[in-house]
C-alpha positions in Angstrom: -0.6 -0.1 12.9 -0.9 -2.9 15.5 2.9 -5.2 15.6 2.0 -8.5 17.6 4.1 -11.2 19.0 3.2 -14.6 19.8 2.2 -13.9 23.2 -0.5 -11.2 23.2 2.5 -8.0 23.1 2.0 -5.5 21.0 3.6 -1.7 20.2 2.6 0.7 17.4 4.8 1.1 13.9 4.6 4.9 12.9 7.2 4.4 9.8 4.3 2.7 7.9 2.5 3.7 5.4 -1.0 2.0 3.5 -1.2 3.2 0.0 -4.6 2.3 -2.0 -4.9 1.6 -5.0 -6.5 2.8 -7.8 -9.0 1.1 -10.7 -5.3 1.7 -13.7 -3.8 0.0 -10.9 -4.6 -2.8 -9.9 -5.4 -3.4 -13.0 -2.5 -3.5 -14.5 -1.4 -6.2 -11.8 -4.0 -8.5 -12.3 -3.6 -8.5 -16.0 -0.2 -8.7 -15.8 -0.3 -12.0 -13.4 -3.4 -13.3 -15.5 -1.1 -12.7 -18.8 1.8 -14.1 -17.0 0.0 -17.5 -17.1 -2.1 -17.1 -20.2 1.4 -17.3 -22.3 2.8 -20.1 -19.4 -1.0 -21.5 -21.3 0.3 -20.8 -24.5 3.9 -22.1 -24.3 2.7 -25.7 -22.5 0.2 -26.0 -26.3 3.6 -27.3 -27.7 4.6 -29.9 -24.7 3.9 -33.2 -26.0 1.3 -35.3 -24.1 1.2 -32.9 -20.8 -0.4 -30.1 -23.4 -4.3 -32.0 -21.7 -4.0 -31.1 -17.9 -1.3 -27.4 -19.4 -2.8 -25.8 -20.8 -6.3 -26.1 -18.6 -4.3 -25.6 -15.7 -3.0 -22.5 -16.7 -6.3 -21.0 -17.3 -7.7 -21.8 -15.3 -4.7 -20.2 -13.0 -4.6 -16.7 -15.5 -8.6 -16.7 -14.5 -8.1 -16.9 -11.2 -5.0 -15.4 -9.9 -6.1 -12.0 -12.3 -8.9 -11.9 -10.5 -7.3 -12.9 -7.0 -4.8 -9.2 -7.9 -7.0 -6.6 -8.7 -9.2 -7.6 -5.7 -5.9 -6.0 -3.5 -6.6 -3.0 -2.1 -3.1 -1.2 -0.9 -0.2 -1.7 -0.7 1.5 -2.1 3.1 5.1 -0.4 3.4 6.3 -1.3 6.3 10.0 1.4 6.8 11.3 0.4 10.5 9.7 -1.4 13.3 10.9 -2.4 16.3 10.7 -5.9 18.1 7.9 -6.4 20.5 10.2 -9.0 22.0 14.2 -7.4 22.3 13.2 -4.6 21.1 15.6 -4.6 17.9 14.8 -2.0 15.7 13.9 -3.8 12.6 14.1 -2.4 8.9 12.8 -3.4 5.8 11.6 -1.7 2.9 9.4 -3.9 1.3 5.9 -3.4 -0.2 2.9 -5.9 0.8 -0.3 -6.2 -1.0 -2.9 -9.0 1.7 -3.5 -9.1 5.1 -1.8 -8.9 7.7 2.1 -9.3 7.8 3.8 -11.7 9.0 8.3 -11.0 9.3 10.7 -12.7 11.5 12.6 -10.1 13.6 16.5 -10.7 12.5 18.3 -10.7 16.2 15.4 -13.0 17.9 13.3 -15.2 15.4 10.8 -14.8 16.7 6.9 -14.0 14.3 5.4 -11.0 14.1 2.3 -10.1 12.6 1.4 -6.2 11.6 -2.4 -5.3 11.2 -5.7 -2.3 10.6 -6.4 -0.8 13.5 
């Protein structure tokens, strides 16, 4: 895993793992996201006048976002990395589903990107 800052410096993050998702996990995530917007479409059906716009919008969003979530194949777990600018040790346990990952160093406030090698 490569860590980059805005000035072109890079470092390695050894305590990061990339988890590949199974078809079933991806299906559940896509269904969960799509189902939420489908539920919003059903609820918005009872809103007078606005339901002409809200229901079709939420239906389209349920399909688009459900497919988008289904296409995400991996989860990145970044646990520990050193800032490339100040060397501060940063701890996080947030999983990320999109590349590249952008985080801020809490010490120097510089933007850091994680990219695949």
